[in-house]
C-alpha positions in Angstrom: 158.5 83.2 284.8 157.3 79.3 284.7 154.0 80.2 285.8 153.6 82.7 283.5 154.5 80.3 280.7 152.3 77.6 282.3 149.3 79.8 282.1 149.9 81.0 278.5 150.4 77.3 277.5 147.2 76.4 279.0 145.3 79.5 277.3 147.1 78.8 273.9 145.8 75.0 274.4 142.4 75.9 275.1 142.1 78.5 272.3 142.8 76.1 269.6 140.4 73.2 270.9 136.9 73.0 270.0 135.5 74.4 273.2 137.8 77.4 272.6 136.0 77.9 269.1 132.8 77.4 270.7 133.4 80.0 273.2 134.8 82.3 270.3 132.0 82.1 268.2 129.3 82.8 271.2 131.3 85.8 271.8 131.5 86.8 268.4 127.8 86.5 267.8 127.1 88.1 270.8 129.0 91.1 269.9 127.2 90.8 266.6 123.8 91.1 267.8 125.3 94.2 270.0 126.5 95.8 266.5 123.4 95.0 265.0 120.9 96.6 267.3 123.4 99.7 267.1 123.2 99.8 263.3 119.6 99.2 263.4 119.6 102.2 266.0 122.0 104.5 263.6 119.7 103.6 260.3 116.8 105.0 262.1 118.9 108.5 262.8 119.9 108.5 259.0 116.3 108.3 257.8 117.2 104.3 257.0 120.8 104.6 255.4 123.0 101.3 256.1 126.1 102.0 258.1 128.8 102.4 256.2 130.8 99.1 257.3 128.0 96.6 256.1 128.1 98.0 252.2 130.0 96.3 250.0 130.8 99.5 248.3 130.2 103.4 248.6 131.2 106.7 247.1 132.7 109.9 249.0 129.2 111.4 248.2 127.8 108.3 249.9 129.6 108.8 252.8 128.9 112.6 253.2 125.3 112.1 252.7 125.5 109.3 255.7 127.6 111.6 258.0 125.4 114.4 257.3 121.9 112.3 257.6 123.3 111.0 261.0 123.2 114.1 262.5 125.5 114.8 265.6 123.8 112.5 267.7 124.1 109.6 264.8 127.7 110.6 264.6 128.8 110.1 268.2 126.8 106.9 268.1 128.9 106.0 265.0 132.0 106.6 267.0 130.9 105.0 269.9 130.1 101.8 268.1 133.5 101.7 266.0 135.2 102.6 269.6 133.8 99.7 271.4 132.2 97.1 269.9 133.3 97.2 266.3 136.9 96.9 267.8 136.3 93.7 269.3 134.0 92.1 266.5 137.1 91.9 263.6 139.1 90.3 266.4 136.9 88.0 267.6 135.7 86.7 264.1 139.2 86.6 263.0 140.2 84.5 265.8 137.3 82.0 265.4 138.1 81.8 261.5 142.0 81.1 262.5 140.8 78.8 265.2 138.0 76.7 263.2 140.8 76.6 259.9 143.5 75.5 262.1 141.5 72.8 263.8 140.6 71.6 260.5 144.1 71.7 259.0 145.6 69.7 262.2 143.0 67.2 261.3 143.9 66.9 257.6 147.4 66.8 258.8 148.9 69.8 257.2 152.1 70.5 258.3 153.2 73.8 260.4 154.0 76.2 257.8 150.9 75.5 256.1 148.9 76.4 259.4 151.1 79.3 259.7 149.8 80.6 256.1 146.3 80.1 257.4 146.8 81.8 260.3 148.2 84.9 258.3 145.6 84.7 256.0 142.4 84.1 258.8 143.9 87.5 260.2 143.5 89.5 257.0 140.1 90.4 257.1 140.1 91.5 260.6 143.0 93.7 260.0 141.4 95.7 256.9 138.3 95.8 258.9 140.4 97.5 261.9 141.8 99.8 259.2 138.5 100.4 258.0 137.2 101.6 261.6 139.9 103.6 262.0 139.3 105.9 258.7 135.6 105.9 259.4 136.2 106.9 263.1 138.3 109.9 261.8 136.2 110.6 258.9 133.0 111.0 261.3 135.1 112.9 263.7 136.3 115.4 260.7 132.9 115.7 259.6 132.0 117.8 257.3 135.4 118.8 255.9 136.6 115.6 254.7 139.8 114.7 253.2 139.9 113.5 249.8 142.2 110.8 250.1 140.9 109.4 253.3 137.0 109.5 251.8 138.4 107.5 248.8 140.7 105.3 251.1 137.7 104.3 253.0 135.6 102.4 250.4 138.5 100.6 249.2 139.3 99.3 252.9 135.8 98.1 253.4 135.8 96.2 249.8 138.9 94.3 250.5 137.7 93.5 253.9 134.5 91.8 252.5 136.4 90.2 249.7 139.0 88.7 252.1 136.4 87.6 254.6 134.7 85.9 251.3 138.1 84.4 250.7 138.9 83.0 254.1 135.6 81.5 254.5 135.3 79.7 251.3 138.9 78.6 252.7 137.7 77.0 255.9 134.5 75.6 253.9 137.0 74.2 251.1 139.1 72.5 254.2 135.9 71.5 255.9 134.8 69.5 252.6 138.6 68.1 252.5 138.2 66.5 255.8 134.8 65.5 255.2 136.1 63.8 251.6 139.3 61.9 254.1 136.7 60.9 256.4 134.5 59.4 253.8 137.4 57.7 252.1 138.5 55.9 255.1 135.1 54.4 255.7 135.2 52.9 252.2 138.6 51.5 252.6 
């Protein structure tokens, strides 16, 4: 049991360090590049329609139009994209944001309680992204008969994902600015 505990302590220590953050960002960017390529391929199958995940908002009619335009080949590709790459992407970007916020928060001297709150905030965009993906996978599988409640829920999840992601990125920028002010004020003193 001691060996497992030591392994996880080292893993945690690495993950929440600058090299760990760099690794997470690289993995996030790699997964993003794959998602981007898959998204571009889907756009060709749909006659140029952007995938639903990248839109800020869409209606149930937009959802139906996208899935119909994708055809069976496009819907299959969309399902695979969600099941593979878009499963890892929210986890990777959420972890990257959490680690970045915790590194900056630690350098700012924030309390453990504050860092815990930052962790929860950093998880929210990824959670809503995963819920969005699950709803879109289910809707894609049910096409052409789409449940009204799920067709209305999916765009709400998408909007919440984008709003929360923007909020967390702004929070991270605010923390970074605070850290810069703290370092600058030390140099003046």
